[in-house]
mmCIF file of the C-alpha atoms, coordinates in Angstrom:
data_MODEL
# 
_entry.id   MODEL 
# 
loop_
_atom_site.group_PDB 
_atom_site.id 
_atom_site.type_symbol 
_atom_site.label_atom_id 
_atom_site.label_alt_id 
_atom_site.label_comp_id 
_atom_site.label_asym_id 
_atom_site.label_entity_id 
_atom_site.label_seq_id 
_atom_site.pdbx_PDB_ins_code 
_atom_site.Cartn_x 
_atom_site.Cartn_y 
_atom_site.Cartn_z 
_atom_site.occupancy 
_atom_site.B_iso_or_equiv 
_atom_site.pdbx_formal_charge 
_atom_site.auth_seq_id 
_atom_site.auth_comp_id 
_atom_site.auth_asym_id 
_atom_site.auth_atom_id 
_atom_site.pdbx_PDB_model_num 
ATOM 1   C CA . MET A 1 1   ? 0.000   0.000  0.000   1.00 0.00 ? 1   MET A CA 1 
ATOM 2   C CA . GLU A 1 2   ? 2.935   2.279  0.759   1.00 0.00 ? 2   GLU A CA 1 
ATOM 3   C CA . GLY A 1 3   ? 4.221   1.986  -2.843  1.00 0.00 ? 3   GLY A CA 1 
ATOM 4   C CA . VAL A 1 4   ? 0.811   2.868  -4.276  1.00 0.00 ? 4   VAL A CA 1 
ATOM 5   C CA . ARG A 1 5   ? 0.612   6.037  -2.159  1.00 0.00 ? 5   ARG A CA 1 
ATOM 6   C CA . GLY A 1 6   ? 4.112   7.079  -3.239  1.00 0.00 ? 6   GLY A CA 1 
ATOM 7   C CA . GLY A 1 7   ? 3.252   6.528  -6.892  1.00 0.00 ? 7   GLY A CA 1 
ATOM 8   C CA . ARG A 1 8   ? 0.054   8.540  -6.589  1.00 0.00 ? 8   ARG A CA 1 
ATOM 9   C CA . MET A 1 9   ? 1.892   11.305 -4.810  1.00 0.00 ? 9   MET A CA 1 
ATOM 10  C CA . MET A 1 10  ? 4.353   11.446 -7.712  1.00 0.00 ? 10  MET A CA 1 
ATOM 11  C CA . VAL A 1 11  ? 1.405   11.790 -10.108 1.00 0.00 ? 11  VAL A CA 1 
ATOM 12  C CA . VAL A 1 12  ? 0.007   14.641 -8.013  1.00 0.00 ? 12  VAL A CA 1 
ATOM 13  C CA . VAL A 1 13  ? 3.379   16.417 -8.010  1.00 0.00 ? 13  VAL A CA 1 
ATOM 14  C CA . ALA A 1 14  ? 3.785   15.921 -11.780 1.00 0.00 ? 14  ALA A CA 1 
ATOM 15  C CA . VAL A 1 15  ? 0.309   17.313 -12.517 1.00 0.00 ? 15  VAL A CA 1 
ATOM 16  C CA . LEU A 1 16  ? 0.906   20.321 -10.280 1.00 0.00 ? 16  LEU A CA 1 
ATOM 17  C CA . ALA A 1 17  ? 4.256   20.949 -11.980 1.00 0.00 ? 17  ALA A CA 1 
ATOM 18  C CA . CYS A 1 18  ? 2.559   20.843 -15.389 1.00 0.00 ? 18  CYS A CA 1 
ATOM 19  C CA . ALA A 1 19  ? -0.102  23.265 -14.160 1.00 0.00 ? 19  ALA A CA 1 
ATOM 20  C CA . MET A 1 20  ? 2.590   25.670 -13.011 1.00 0.00 ? 20  MET A CA 1 
ATOM 21  C CA . MET A 1 21  ? 4.367   25.468 -16.387 1.00 0.00 ? 21  MET A CA 1 
ATOM 22  C CA . VAL A 1 22  ? 1.127   26.401 -18.152 1.00 0.00 ? 22  VAL A CA 1 
ATOM 23  C CA . MET A 1 23  ? 0.966   29.588 -16.118 1.00 0.00 ? 23  MET A CA 1 
ATOM 24  C CA . VAL A 1 24  ? 4.558   30.686 -16.873 1.00 0.00 ? 24  VAL A CA 1 
ATOM 25  C CA . PRO A 1 25  ? 4.735   32.811 -20.040 1.00 0.00 ? 25  PRO A CA 1 
ATOM 26  C CA . GLU A 1 26  ? 7.219   31.629 -22.629 1.00 0.00 ? 26  GLU A CA 1 
ATOM 27  C CA . VAL A 1 27  ? 9.170   33.432 -25.273 1.00 0.00 ? 27  VAL A CA 1 
ATOM 28  C CA . GLU A 1 28  ? 9.777   31.233 -28.283 1.00 0.00 ? 28  GLU A CA 1 
ATOM 29  C CA . ALA A 1 29  ? 12.443  31.745 -30.891 1.00 0.00 ? 29  ALA A CA 1 
ATOM 30  C CA . VAL A 1 30  ? 11.209  32.652 -34.357 1.00 0.00 ? 30  VAL A CA 1 
ATOM 31  C CA . ARG A 1 31  ? 12.525  31.153 -37.582 1.00 0.00 ? 31  ARG A CA 1 
ATOM 32  C CA . TRP A 1 32  ? 12.319  33.966 -40.129 1.00 0.00 ? 32  TRP A CA 1 
ATOM 33  C CA . ILE A 1 33  ? 12.204  32.941 -43.777 1.00 0.00 ? 33  ILE A CA 1 
ATOM 34  C CA . VAL A 1 34  ? 14.156  35.794 -45.334 1.00 0.00 ? 34  VAL A CA 1 
ATOM 35  C CA . GLY A 1 35  ? 12.047  37.432 -48.029 1.00 0.00 ? 35  GLY A CA 1 
ATOM 36  C CA . SER A 1 36  ? 9.020   35.330 -47.008 1.00 0.00 ? 36  SER A CA 1 
ATOM 37  C CA . ASP A 1 37  ? 7.663   33.456 -50.040 1.00 0.00 ? 37  ASP A CA 1 
ATOM 38  C CA . LYS A 1 38  ? 10.156  35.147 -52.419 1.00 0.00 ? 38  LYS A CA 1 
ATOM 39  C CA . GLY A 1 39  ? 13.218  33.892 -50.553 1.00 0.00 ? 39  GLY A CA 1 
ATOM 40  C CA . TRP A 1 40  ? 16.779  35.185 -50.927 1.00 0.00 ? 40  TRP A CA 1 
ATOM 41  C CA . ASN A 1 41  ? 16.467  36.418 -54.476 1.00 0.00 ? 41  ASN A CA 1 
ATOM 42  C CA . THR A 1 42  ? 16.671  39.411 -56.763 1.00 0.00 ? 42  THR A CA 1 
ATOM 43  C CA . ASN A 1 43  ? 13.731  41.813 -57.040 1.00 0.00 ? 43  ASN A CA 1 
ATOM 44  C CA . VAL A 1 44  ? 13.084  41.783 -53.277 1.00 0.00 ? 44  VAL A CA 1 
ATOM 45  C CA . ASN A 1 45  ? 13.586  44.859 -51.126 1.00 0.00 ? 45  ASN A CA 1 
ATOM 46  C CA . TYR A 1 46  ? 14.940  43.346 -47.917 1.00 0.00 ? 46  TYR A CA 1 
ATOM 47  C CA . THR A 1 47  ? 14.931  46.699 -46.130 1.00 0.00 ? 47  THR A CA 1 
ATOM 48  C CA . ILE A 1 48  ? 11.157  46.848 -46.553 1.00 0.00 ? 48  ILE A CA 1 
ATOM 49  C CA . TRP A 1 49  ? 10.832  43.148 -45.688 1.00 0.00 ? 49  TRP A CA 1 
ATOM 50  C CA . ALA A 1 50  ? 12.668  43.623 -42.356 1.00 0.00 ? 50  ALA A CA 1 
ATOM 51  C CA . GLN A 1 51  ? 11.308  47.038 -41.347 1.00 0.00 ? 51  GLN A CA 1 
ATOM 52  C CA . ASP A 1 52  ? 8.229   45.859 -39.422 1.00 0.00 ? 52  ASP A CA 1 
ATOM 53  C CA . LYS A 1 53  ? 9.890   42.856 -37.772 1.00 0.00 ? 53  LYS A CA 1 
ATOM 54  C CA . HIS A 1 54  ? 11.622  42.520 -34.420 1.00 0.00 ? 54  HIS A CA 1 
ATOM 55  C CA . PHE A 1 55  ? 14.582  40.163 -34.345 1.00 0.00 ? 55  PHE A CA 1 
ATOM 56  C CA . TYR A 1 56  ? 15.458  38.770 -30.923 1.00 0.00 ? 56  TYR A CA 1 
ATOM 57  C CA . ASN A 1 57  ? 18.395  36.901 -29.488 1.00 0.00 ? 57  ASN A CA 1 
ATOM 58  C CA . GLY A 1 58  ? 17.665  33.220 -30.123 1.00 0.00 ? 58  GLY A CA 1 
ATOM 59  C CA . ASP A 1 59  ? 15.793  33.727 -33.420 1.00 0.00 ? 59  ASP A CA 1 
ATOM 60  C CA . TRP A 1 60  ? 16.952  32.170 -36.701 1.00 0.00 ? 60  TRP A CA 1 
ATOM 61  C CA . LEU A 1 61  ? 17.218  33.476 -40.245 1.00 0.00 ? 61  LEU A CA 1 
ATOM 62  C CA . PHE A 1 62  ? 16.377  30.917 -42.924 1.00 0.00 ? 62  PHE A CA 1 
ATOM 63  C CA . PHE A 1 63  ? 17.745  31.815 -46.365 1.00 0.00 ? 63  PHE A CA 1 
ATOM 64  C CA . VAL A 1 64  ? 16.059  29.926 -49.224 1.00 0.00 ? 64  VAL A CA 1 
ATOM 65  C CA . HIS A 1 65  ? 17.768  30.435 -52.581 1.00 0.00 ? 65  HIS A CA 1 
ATOM 66  C CA . ASP A 1 66  ? 19.043  28.878 -55.784 1.00 0.00 ? 66  ASP A CA 1 
ATOM 67  C CA . ARG A 1 67  ? 22.192  27.101 -54.615 1.00 0.00 ? 67  ARG A CA 1 
ATOM 68  C CA . ASN A 1 68  ? 23.846  27.535 -58.017 1.00 0.00 ? 68  ASN A CA 1 
ATOM 69  C CA . LEU A 1 69  ? 23.428  31.324 -58.082 1.00 0.00 ? 69  LEU A CA 1 
ATOM 70  C CA . MET A 1 70  ? 23.300  32.811 -54.586 1.00 0.00 ? 70  MET A CA 1 
ATOM 71  C CA . ASP A 1 71  ? 25.309  32.630 -51.420 1.00 0.00 ? 71  ASP A CA 1 
ATOM 72  C CA . VAL A 1 72  ? 24.859  34.022 -47.914 1.00 0.00 ? 72  VAL A CA 1 
ATOM 73  C CA . LEU A 1 73  ? 27.773  36.024 -46.576 1.00 0.00 ? 73  LEU A CA 1 
ATOM 74  C CA . GLU A 1 74  ? 27.895  37.807 -43.248 1.00 0.00 ? 74  GLU A CA 1 
ATOM 75  C CA . VAL A 1 75  ? 29.941  40.992 -43.560 1.00 0.00 ? 75  VAL A CA 1 
ATOM 76  C CA . ASN A 1 76  ? 30.696  44.128 -41.572 1.00 0.00 ? 76  ASN A CA 1 
ATOM 77  C CA . LYS A 1 77  ? 28.743  47.355 -42.065 1.00 0.00 ? 77  LYS A CA 1 
ATOM 78  C CA . THR A 1 78  ? 31.283  48.906 -44.448 1.00 0.00 ? 78  THR A CA 1 
ATOM 79  C CA . ASP A 1 79  ? 31.313  45.849 -46.713 1.00 0.00 ? 79  ASP A CA 1 
ATOM 80  C CA . TYR A 1 80  ? 27.516  45.701 -46.535 1.00 0.00 ? 80  TYR A CA 1 
ATOM 81  C CA . GLU A 1 81  ? 27.185  49.293 -47.714 1.00 0.00 ? 81  GLU A CA 1 
ATOM 82  C CA . SER A 1 82  ? 29.747  48.849 -50.516 1.00 0.00 ? 82  SER A CA 1 
ATOM 83  C CA . CYS A 1 83  ? 28.674  45.281 -51.466 1.00 0.00 ? 83  CYS A CA 1 
ATOM 84  C CA . ASN A 1 84  ? 32.214  44.036 -50.902 1.00 0.00 ? 84  ASN A CA 1 
ATOM 85  C CA . SER A 1 85  ? 32.243  40.241 -50.594 1.00 0.00 ? 85  SER A CA 1 
ATOM 86  C CA . ASP A 1 86  ? 36.048  39.836 -50.585 1.00 0.00 ? 86  ASP A CA 1 
ATOM 87  C CA . HIS A 1 87  ? 36.433  39.382 -46.813 1.00 0.00 ? 87  HIS A CA 1 
ATOM 88  C CA . PRO A 1 88  ? 33.234  37.989 -45.265 1.00 0.00 ? 88  PRO A CA 1 
ATOM 89  C CA . LEU A 1 89  ? 33.048  37.511 -41.516 1.00 0.00 ? 89  LEU A CA 1 
ATOM 90  C CA . LYS A 1 90  ? 31.344  34.183 -42.178 1.00 0.00 ? 90  LYS A CA 1 
ATOM 91  C CA . ASN A 1 91  ? 30.124  32.296 -45.205 1.00 0.00 ? 91  ASN A CA 1 
ATOM 92  C CA . TRP A 1 92  ? 26.821  30.686 -44.189 1.00 0.00 ? 92  TRP A CA 1 
ATOM 93  C CA . THR A 1 93  ? 26.328  29.017 -47.576 1.00 0.00 ? 93  THR A CA 1 
ATOM 94  C CA . THR A 1 94  ? 25.892  25.251 -47.327 1.00 0.00 ? 94  THR A CA 1 
ATOM 95  C CA . LYS A 1 95  ? 25.479  24.586 -51.071 1.00 0.00 ? 95  LYS A CA 1 
ATOM 96  C CA . VAL A 1 96  ? 21.956  23.200 -50.648 1.00 0.00 ? 96  VAL A CA 1 
ATOM 97  C CA . GLY A 1 97  ? 20.082  26.507 -50.944 1.00 0.00 ? 97  GLY A CA 1 
ATOM 98  C CA . ARG A 1 98  ? 18.666  26.294 -47.415 1.00 0.00 ? 98  ARG A CA 1 
ATOM 99  C CA . ASP A 1 99  ? 21.004  28.237 -45.147 1.00 0.00 ? 99  ASP A CA 1 
ATOM 100 C CA . VAL A 1 100 ? 20.229  28.768 -41.467 1.00 0.00 ? 100 VAL A CA 1 
ATOM 101 C CA . VAL A 1 101 ? 21.803  31.530 -39.402 1.00 0.00 ? 101 VAL A CA 1 
ATOM 102 C CA . PRO A 1 102 ? 21.330  31.599 -35.629 1.00 0.00 ? 102 PRO A CA 1 
ATOM 103 C CA . LEU A 1 103 ? 20.932  35.093 -34.218 1.00 0.00 ? 103 LEU A CA 1 
ATOM 104 C CA . ASN A 1 104 ? 22.613  34.411 -30.899 1.00 0.00 ? 104 ASN A CA 1 
ATOM 105 C CA . GLU A 1 105 ? 24.111  37.812 -30.107 1.00 0.00 ? 105 GLU A CA 1 
ATOM 106 C CA . THR A 1 106 ? 22.469  41.181 -29.567 1.00 0.00 ? 106 THR A CA 1 
ATOM 107 C CA . ARG A 1 107 ? 24.076  43.253 -32.290 1.00 0.00 ? 107 ARG A CA 1 
ATOM 108 C CA . PRO A 1 108 ? 23.548  44.336 -35.899 1.00 0.00 ? 108 PRO A CA 1 
ATOM 109 C CA . TYR A 1 109 ? 23.983  41.610 -38.517 1.00 0.00 ? 109 TYR A CA 1 
ATOM 110 C CA . TYR A 1 110 ? 24.789  42.342 -42.169 1.00 0.00 ? 110 TYR A CA 1 
ATOM 111 C CA . PHE A 1 111 ? 24.268  39.809 -44.953 1.00 0.00 ? 111 PHE A CA 1 
ATOM 112 C CA . ILE A 1 112 ? 24.947  40.050 -48.659 1.00 0.00 ? 112 ILE A CA 1 
ATOM 113 C CA . SER A 1 113 ? 24.978  37.733 -51.612 1.00 0.00 ? 113 SER A CA 1 
ATOM 114 C CA . GLY A 1 114 ? 28.250  37.864 -53.499 1.00 0.00 ? 114 GLY A CA 1 
ATOM 115 C CA . LYS A 1 115 ? 28.648  37.124 -57.189 1.00 0.00 ? 115 LYS A CA 1 
ATOM 116 C CA . GLY A 1 116 ? 27.330  40.608 -58.006 1.00 0.00 ? 116 GLY A CA 1 
ATOM 117 C CA . PHE A 1 117 ? 23.808  40.073 -56.655 1.00 0.00 ? 117 PHE A CA 1 
ATOM 118 C CA . CYS A 1 118 ? 24.349  42.484 -53.757 1.00 0.00 ? 118 CYS A CA 1 
ATOM 119 C CA . TYR A 1 119 ? 24.407  45.352 -56.252 1.00 0.00 ? 119 TYR A CA 1 
ATOM 120 C CA . GLY A 1 120 ? 20.930  44.261 -57.326 1.00 0.00 ? 120 GLY A CA 1 
ATOM 121 C CA . GLY A 1 121 ? 19.652  44.531 -53.743 1.00 0.00 ? 121 GLY A CA 1 
ATOM 122 C CA . VAL A 1 122 ? 20.262  41.043 -52.373 1.00 0.00 ? 122 VAL A CA 1 
ATOM 123 C CA . LYS A 1 123 ? 21.415  42.269 -48.971 1.00 0.00 ? 123 LYS A CA 1 
ATOM 124 C CA . LEU A 1 124 ? 19.895  42.366 -45.519 1.00 0.00 ? 124 LEU A CA 1 
ATOM 125 C CA . SER A 1 125 ? 20.693  44.108 -42.266 1.00 0.00 ? 125 SER A CA 1 
ATOM 126 C CA . VAL A 1 126 ? 18.946  43.251 -39.009 1.00 0.00 ? 126 VAL A CA 1 
ATOM 127 C CA . LEU A 1 127 ? 19.346  44.520 -35.481 1.00 0.00 ? 127 LEU A CA 1 
ATOM 128 C CA . VAL A 1 128 ? 19.073  41.720 -32.939 1.00 0.00 ? 128 VAL A CA 1 
ATOM 129 C CA . GLU A 1 129 ? 17.784  42.730 -29.518 1.00 0.00 ? 129 GLU A CA 1 
ATOM 130 C CA . ASN A 1 130 ? 17.115  40.933 -26.261 1.00 0.00 ? 130 ASN A CA 1 
ATOM 131 C CA . PRO A 1 131 ? 13.531  39.724 -25.982 1.00 0.00 ? 131 PRO A CA 1 
ATOM 132 C CA . PRO A 1 132 ? 11.206  42.040 -24.092 1.00 0.00 ? 132 PRO A CA 1 
ATOM 133 C CA . PRO A 1 133 ? 10.456  41.079 -20.494 1.00 0.00 ? 133 PRO A CA 1 
ATOM 134 C CA . PRO A 1 134 ? 7.214   39.206 -19.945 1.00 0.00 ? 134 PRO A CA 1 
ATOM 135 C CA . PRO A 1 135 ? 4.231   41.407 -19.120 1.00 0.00 ? 135 PRO A CA 1 
ATOM 136 C CA . THR A 1 136 ? 3.679   41.999 -15.455 1.00 0.00 ? 136 THR A CA 1 
ATOM 137 C CA . ALA A 1 137 ? 0.369   41.133 -13.900 1.00 0.00 ? 137 ALA A CA 1 
ATOM 138 C CA . SER A 1 138 ? -1.623  43.990 -12.474 1.00 0.00 ? 138 SER A CA 1 
ATOM 139 C CA . PRO A 1 139 ? -2.016  43.770 -8.704  1.00 0.00 ? 139 PRO A CA 1 
ATOM 140 C CA . ILE A 1 140 ? -5.297  42.522 -7.293  1.00 0.00 ? 140 ILE A CA 1 
ATOM 141 C CA . THR A 1 141 ? -7.009  45.260 -5.349  1.00 0.00 ? 141 THR A CA 1 
ATOM 142 C CA . SER A 1 142 ? -9.812  44.920 -2.842  1.00 0.00 ? 142 SER A CA 1 
ATOM 143 C CA . SER A 1 143 ? -11.966 47.200 -4.983  1.00 0.00 ? 143 SER A CA 1 
ATOM 144 C CA . SER A 1 144 ? -11.685 44.803 -7.897  1.00 0.00 ? 144 SER A CA 1 
ATOM 145 C CA . PRO A 1 145 ? -12.912 41.331 -6.858  1.00 0.00 ? 145 PRO A CA 1 
ATOM 146 C CA . ARG A 1 146 ? -13.548 40.358 -10.492 1.00 0.00 ? 146 ARG A CA 1 
ATOM 147 C CA . SER A 1 147 ? -9.811  40.301 -11.212 1.00 0.00 ? 147 SER A CA 1 
ATOM 148 C CA . ILE A 1 148 ? -9.627  37.014 -9.292  1.00 0.00 ? 148 ILE A CA 1 
ATOM 149 C CA . TYR A 1 149 ? -11.572 35.380 -12.104 1.00 0.00 ? 149 TYR A CA 1 
ATOM 150 C CA . ARG A 1 150 ? -9.104  36.307 -14.830 1.00 0.00 ? 150 ARG A CA 1 
ATOM 151 C CA . GLY A 1 151 ? -7.057  33.150 -14.398 1.00 0.00 ? 151 GLY A CA 1 
ATOM 152 C CA . GLN A 1 152 ? -4.606  34.518 -11.864 1.00 0.00 ? 152 GLN A CA 1 
ATOM 153 C CA . ILE A 1 153 ? -6.017  32.482 -8.988  1.00 0.00 ? 153 ILE A CA 1 
ATOM 154 C CA . VAL A 1 154 ? -8.968  30.434 -10.202 1.00 0.00 ? 154 VAL A CA 1 
ATOM 155 C CA . LEU A 1 155 ? -7.172  28.324 -12.825 1.00 0.00 ? 155 LEU A CA 1 
ATOM 156 C CA . PRO A 1 156 ? -4.357  27.140 -10.534 1.00 0.00 ? 156 PRO A CA 1 
ATOM 157 C CA . VAL A 1 157 ? -6.863  26.439 -7.748  1.00 0.00 ? 157 VAL A CA 1 
ATOM 158 C CA . VAL A 1 158 ? -9.091  24.427 -10.099 1.00 0.00 ? 158 VAL A CA 1 
ATOM 159 C CA . PHE A 1 159 ? -6.061  22.384 -11.244 1.00 0.00 ? 159 PHE A CA 1 
ATOM 160 C CA . ALA A 1 160 ? -4.986  21.792 -7.642  1.00 0.00 ? 160 ALA A CA 1 
ATOM 161 C CA . ILE A 1 161 ? -8.480  20.761 -6.479  1.00 0.00 ? 161 ILE A CA 1 
ATOM 162 C CA . GLY A 1 162 ? -8.920  18.453 -9.461  1.00 0.00 ? 162 GLY A CA 1 
ATOM 163 C CA . THR A 1 163 ? -5.569  16.830 -8.843  1.00 0.00 ? 163 THR A CA 1 
ATOM 164 C CA . MET A 1 164 ? -6.212  16.356 -5.157  1.00 0.00 ? 164 MET A CA 1 
ATOM 165 C CA . TRP A 1 165 ? -9.713  15.000 -5.860  1.00 0.00 ? 165 TRP A CA 1 
ATOM 166 C CA . ASP A 1 166 ? -8.302  12.523 -8.361  1.00 0.00 ? 166 ASP A CA 1 
ATOM 167 C CA . ALA A 1 167 ? -5.611  11.436 -5.909  1.00 0.00 ? 167 ALA A CA 1 
ATOM 168 C CA . PHE A 1 168 ? -8.204  11.100 -3.140  1.00 0.00 ? 168 PHE A CA 1 
ATOM 169 C CA . ILE A 1 169 ? -10.511 8.940  -5.294  1.00 0.00 ? 169 ILE A CA 1 
ATOM 170 C CA . TRP A 1 170 ? -7.644  6.639  -6.342  1.00 0.00 ? 170 TRP A CA 1 
ATOM 171 C CA . PHE A 1 171 ? -6.339  6.418  -2.801  1.00 0.00 ? 171 PHE A CA 1 
ATOM 172 C CA . TRP A 1 172 ? -9.575  4.976  -1.438  1.00 0.00 ? 172 TRP A CA 1 
# 
């Protein structure tokens, strides 16, 4: 009987842990397909493509392109502005036309395609920032009893009562 109680207690703890994880807000990394459905290609204005997006530390850039024509070079700002591909900081090209770049530092990134395509506009600059902090919950005031029902207290209590009820039923 002692082993059954211990096993049920582990189930109760696991369910409560899952309930707590549901309540913690998460920030997920985003995989940006550069140029959206047009990919890393000519006739795309990457400045306009990037202007309404926020790039955060932990996101990824996914360059989709013709592997026989394009490449993905990370360069400094000067080489980005002059389309100089002679001394890239890193060549992200994998020769399959599906190049993934992790944005794992908060800084500006500059990408160009060599082979003359940069002059046609195949270049991208993004500023990578730290993710914003999670929103803070407004304090519960005595003049606002309805705020209790917005999931701040009721949902965890319902999970806890349900878990305890289930454990109680199985125990007897």
